N, C-alpha and C positions, 0 to 999 in steps of 0.2 A: 979165418975168423973163428975163434973158439972160446968157450967157457964164459961168455959174457951175455947178459941180457940185452935184447935189441930194442931199437927205438919203436915208438908207436905213432909217428906222424903219418899223415895221409900218403899213400903210395904215389909214385911218379909214373913214368912211361910204362905202358902195359902192352905185352905181346902174347898172342896165343902160339904155343909151341906144340906141334903135333908130332909125337914120336912114332915113326913107322919104319918097317923094314920088309924085305921080301924073303928073308931067311928064317921065317917063323918055323919053330920046331914041329909043331903039331899040324900046321896047315901052310906049307911053303907057298909064297906068292899070293896069299889071300888078299893083300891090299890092292893088288892089280886085277883081281878077278872081277869079271862082269857081274853086276848085281842089279836086277836078275839077268839071267842069260838072255841075250838078244836085245837088251835095253840100250846098249851103248854107254852105260854108266858103270864105272867100277866102284868098289867099296869106298875109296877115298873121295869120289865125287859126291857121295851122299854127305860125307862129313863136311866137305868144303862148302857145299851149298848151304848147309845149316849154319855153319860158322860165319859165312858171308852175310847173314842176316843180323849178326851181332857186332861184327868188327869190320873195319876197312880192310881191303885186301893187303895193304902194305903192312898190316900188323898180324898177318897169318904166316907162320914159317913152319916148314916141314923139317924136322930133325931126323936125318937118316944116317945110317952107318957109312963110313968111308968105304969106297969101293963098290957100293950098291948102284952100279951104273944103270941097270934096267930101271930102277925106281927114279933115279936122278934124271934120266933121259925123259921119262914120261912126265914128271912134274915140270921140268923145264919146258917141254912142248906145250903144256897147259898154262905157261907163264905164271907159275907159282914159285914162291920163294923157297929155296932149299938151303939147308945148312948141313954139310956132312961132318960127322964127328966119330969118336970111338964107338966101335960096335958093342963091346961088352960093358963099358963104363958109361951108362946112359946119363948118370948124374953129371959126369964130366962133359958130356955132350951138351947138356943144358947150360952148364956154367960157361962154356966157351961161346955158345950162341947168345947168352945174355950179355956177355962182354961185347960181342960183335954188333949187336943191335941196340946196346945201351938200354936193355930192358930192366927196369927197376921192380917190375911185378910180372908174373907169368901165369897165364891160364894154361894148365897142363891137360892135354888131351892125348888120346892114343888112336892109332889107325885101326883099332879093332871094332869101333863102335859107330855103326852107320846111322843110328837113330838118336843122336844127341837131341835133347829137348831145348829148343831155341828160347822159349820163355824163361825157363829156369837158369839157363846159361846167362841170359841177359840180366836177370835179377841178381845172380851171383856176382857179376862184374860191377853192377851199379852199387850194390851194397858194400862191396869191398873197397871201391874207390872213395866212398863217403866215410868209411870206418877206419879203425885203427888196428885191425887184426893182422896177424902175420900169415895165417892160412885160413881160408874159408871154404866150405863145401855145403852142398844141399843134401840133407838126409831125407830118407823116405822115398827115394826115386827108384824105379826099376834099374837093375844092373845094366850098365851100358848107356844110360841116358843122361848122366850127370858128369860134371868135371870138378876140378878143384883149382883154386887160385892162391898163389902165395907170393910173398916178397922175395926178391932175389937175395937179400941179405940173410933171410932165413935158410935159403938153399945153400948159401956159402958157409953157414955155421957148422962147426964140428965140435963134438965133446972133447974134453981134454984127453980122454982115453982113445980117441980116434974113432973112425967109422969102421963098420964091418962089411963083409963082401955083399950082403943082401942090399946094402944101401946104394950100391952102384947101379943096380937094375931098378930098384923101387925108389924113385927120385925124391919123394917127399917123406919117406918113411921115418927118417931121422928127426924130422920136425914133429911128427905125430907121436913119436916115442918119448918126446921130452916136453910134455904140456906145461911143466913148471917153468920152462924157458920161453915159451911162446904163447901168444894170445891166439887160440884156435877157436874159430866160431863155426858152429853148426846151425844152418838155417833150415827150419822145417819146410818141406815142400808144400805146394798149394793143393796137393791131392786130398788132404783131409783124412780123418780117421777111417771113413768107409773105404776109401781107395787104398789106404796103407795096408789093410789086411790082405790085399791081393798082390802087393808088390813082390812077395817071395815067389809068385807064380811065373815071374818073368826072368828070362836070361837073354838080354838083347846085345850080346857081345859075340864076336867071332873068333874063337880059338880052334874050333874043330869043324869038320865037314857037317856034323849034325847042327852046329850053330849056323853055318852058312845056309844050309837048306831051310832052316827055320826062318831066317831073315828073308830068304827068297820066297817062301810060302806066304809070308805076310805081304810082301810087295806084289806078288801075283794074285793075291786074294783081296782082302778088304781095302788095302791101300789104293787099289785101282778106283775106288769111289772118290778119292781126293783129286780135285782138278789139278792137272799138271801145270807147272810154270814153263817158261821158255827153255828151261834146262832139262825138262822131262823128268825131274826128280820130284816125287810126290812130297808135298809139304804137310806133314802131320806131326802131332805131338803126343805127349803122355796121355792126355785126356782121350784122344782117339784110340790109343793102344789099350787103355783100360776098357773102353767100350767094346773093342773088337775081342778082347779076351773073354768078356762076358758072353758075347754072341758066338764066338768060335774058339772055345777053350782048347780043343785038340790041336789047333794050329800052333799053340805056344808050348806044347808038351814034347816036341820032337827033340829038344836038347835039354830037357829037365834034369837028366842024370849026368850031365857033363860036370866034372868037379871044377871048383873055382878056388884059386889060391887065396887064403886069408891069413892075416896076421893078428896076433893077440896084442891089443894096444891098451895103454893105460886109460883109465876113465878120466874124462874131462871134469875136473872139479871146479867149475865156474859157479860162483854164487849168483843166483838169479834174484831179480827184484820182484818177480811175480809174473802171473799170466795176464796178457792183454788180449781181449777179443776185438776183432774188427768186423763190423757189419757194413757191407759195401753194396751199393745199388747195382743190380744185375745189368750187364751191358746190353742185353737184348731189349730192355725196356728204357734204359737211361743213357745209352751210348757207352763208349769204351773209356771215357775220361776218368770216371770214378775208379774203375778197376785198375787202370794203368797206374795212376798215382798212388793208390792205396796198396797195391801189390808191391810197389817199390818201397813204400813206408814199412810194410810188413817185413820185407827182407832185411831192412836196416835195423829193426828193433833188437834182434839177437846180439848185435855188436854192442848195444847199450845194456845188455844183460836182461832184456825182457824176453819172455816166452810168448810169441804171437800165436793166435789161434783164429782161423777164419770161421765165422758163424753165419748162418743163413736166416736166423730169427733171433729175436731178443732173448738173451740168456736170463736165467734166474738171478736175483740179487745175491751178491756175494759169491757167485760162481767164478767170477774173475775179479782181479784187483782193479782192472780198468776196462772200459768199453769205448772204442773209437767208432763213431757213426759217420760214415760218408755216404749218405743216402738221401740227398736233397733235403726237403723239409718234412721228412717222415714223422708221423706222430709217435710218441714214445708211450706205450701202453702200461709200462711198469713204473712204479715209484721206487727208484733206486736210492737206498739209504747207505749201503756199504760199498757197493761197486761205484767207482768214480767214472764219470762220463766226460768225453770230449767230443764236441760236435764240429764237424768240418763243413764249411759253407752251408750251414743250417740257419734258415731265417724264419722258422716257425716260432710258436709261443715258448717252446722249451729253451730257446736262446736266452731267455731272461732267467732261467733256472740253473742251467749247467754251463760250465766253461766251454767256450767256443774258439775256433781258430779259423779265420777267413782266409781262403786260398786265392780268391779272385775278387775283383771289384764287383759291387752289387749296389742296386739303388738304396738298400738299407744300411750300407756302410760307407756311403758316399761322403767324402771328406775325411774319413777316419781310416781308410784302408791303407795298410802298410805293404808297399810293393816288395819288401824283403820277405814277405810270407808266400810269394808265388813259388810253387814247386817246379823247379827246372831240373831235368834229369842230369845226373853227373856226366853222362856221355856228351852233354852239350857244354857244361861249364868247366869240365876238367880237360887239361891238355893230354891226359893219359891215353885217350882213345882217338885223338884227332887224326883225320886222314891227311895224306900228302896232298899238296896243291894239285898235282896232276890227276888225282882221283875225283876231284870236285868238278862236275860239269857245270858250265855257266848258263844261266837262264836270265832272260830279261824280266820275266814275271814267274812267280810261284803262286798258283791259285789253289786254295784248298776248298773243295766243294762238298765234302762229306757225302751225305745221302740225298742231296737236293734233287728236285725233279727236272725233267728234260728242258722245259721252256726256260727255266732260270739258268740252266747250264748254257744253253744257246745264247742267252743274253750276255752272260759273263764272257763267253768266247768272243762275241762280237765287239764288246767294249774293249777287251784286251788287245785284240788284233788292230782295232781302230786307234788305240792309244799309241802304238808304236809300229812304224813301218817295217822295222827289222828286229831281229832278236827272237830267240826261242821262248816259247811259253810252255810251262809245265802245269798241267791241271791234274790234281789228285782227287779222285772221288767224283760223284755225280754220274751222269750218263755220258756215253761216248759222244764226241763232237758230231754235229748234224752233217757237216760237209767235211770232206777230207782236206785238211790244211797242213802242209808240211811243217808249219811253224808251231803247231799245237801238238805237244806230246802228252798223250792221255794215259794215265794208269789208274786202275780201280783202287789200288792200295799199294803201300810200300812198307817194307820192314822198318822198324824204328831206326836202324842204322842208315838205311838208304834215305829215309825221310829227312833226317837231320843233315845228311850230306847234301841233299838237294836244296834245303833251305840255305845252307852255308853258301851255295853257289849262285844264289838268286839276288838280283839287284833290287827287286821290289816284291812285296808280299801283298796278296789280296785274298781275304777270307772273312768268314764270319767270326764273331767274338768267341774266343776259346783259347786253348793251350797253345796252338800253333802261332797265334798272333803274338803272344808274349815271348815265345822262343825267337821269333823274328825280331822283335824289339830288343831283346837281350843282345842279339848279334848286330844291332845297329842298322837293320834293314828298313828303309822307308816303307810304311805300310798303309793300307786302307781297308775298311770293312764294308760288308753289305749285310742286310738283314735277312733272316730266314724264318723268323717267327716274331710275335709281338715282344717277347722278353729279349730276344737278340737285338731287335730294333731299339729297344730302350737302352740296352747296354752299349750299343754302338753310339747312340746319341750321347751317353755319359762320357764315353771315351773321346768323342769329338769335342765336347764342351769343356771337359776337365783336363784332358791330356793333349788334345790337339791332333788326334788320329782321325783323318778324314773319313766320313761316313758317306758312302755312295748311295744316292737315292735316285737312280735312273736319270742322271744328268748327262749332258753331252760329253763332258770332260771328267777325267778321273785324276784326283790329286793324291799324293803320297807324302807321308811325313814320319819321322822317327819319334815325334811327340816330345813331351817335356819330362817324361818319367821313364826310367829303365828298371826292369825287374832285377832284384838282387840275385846273387848266385848261392845264397846260403839258406834257401827256403827249407830244405830238408833238415839241415842242422838246427834251424830255429824251431821247427815243430818238434824235433826229437828232444831238444832241451825243455820245451814246454811240457811235453809228455812226462819227462823226468820230474818236473816241478809239480804238476798237479797229481800224478799217480804215486809218487814216491816220497815227496818231501814231508808229508804228514803221516807216513806209515808208522 
């Protein structure tokens, strides 16, 4: 494929390809080195653990050189997918693997980076699946914590003059060198301006022994404060690393002088529509729902040629072209005349003044709410990241308990066990079960990937009014709700009366239904189009 502009439809099946080898020039065998020593985990285990929180195992493939038997034996023993290909021509290795797995889009990662940031990788994939870019990446992250995703058709493209030797090793370089041929999207990280000034202080990749010792020092130092999972791999992200660098700066300076290969690339000359600020309710006070959906929205705005900026307070009028407020019914203290506002799920008096977009049913939009406005993550609605059937564990019930108290959790467990004499029950959140019951599988929390996989495998869903309920209904899973507060009780009553979703009120029996309405799968597309309309149409 050469010399032609490529299509811009949404990408299809996506795989993560991790290029790795034991024949590294500067640090041979690094990918199989125990990190830290005595932990039982090698460098690749850290990568696999993090990537497994973003993608199903069936969509993770290690691209290794042909003849690298030591690496192939290790990966096979860990039941990880392996694809051997040419040693020197890494691009050809990718092309052959894409053909083998029918990958229409590729998340490219390398076996050098043990600290990939899960949150940013997830946002990168979700925004890419919803957009029309040929290649996307997150800018402003510490070296070694971010990846890039591109379409296979862009990988296959070659200029009429042909490719050069450097393109064999640096797989996506030919795409970046031809921005006039491709739609390349750069997504700003969630770090913000304060954190971005410190990004150059980090080198979180392993090319040399100095690099390896720096990673080891981090893991043997501040990372020990992170509770371990059952894999014994500490689960931390960029925010933790920024905090640790502030408290222990010398820890990150051991490899500061290691040179990094860089290429001079053409400037991306994308016309932008303007800057859009997002003011989001903090998760510690309002739960994680606002941040989860608005961070996804934030990551999707660059594909629409907007420059998103996260703000923690109301900006001055005319500082931004648009301001999106996802902060419950917060009072707006500034009279905005030039900056255009969009209120999400806001039912205060400002609702009558500024444009609003309701994302969930509410007593004040009863009868008027559009179920096509519900924001479902592309990882749920797209076929691109769907797990294999054998990866989906089956449950009789999926119960989401959030942060509810012990007595309520015990009551939920009792009614679920009584409801069915057999079948596994998964309860996410709340407190551990009062008595050990082999049928109740309890987890405090799950990654987004594991959470959606668990819902897919459940016959029935039981939870309070919220995002999980609508994800279950989208999948056609019979559901029921319970109340955890007066507003949740009101919302559950509305769902029962208007949609037919049973509301459990301490009765002896528990009924389930798929209801009379189903969430649409174009919620993000609809809100992005509305943002274009209100922020850009009258510019």
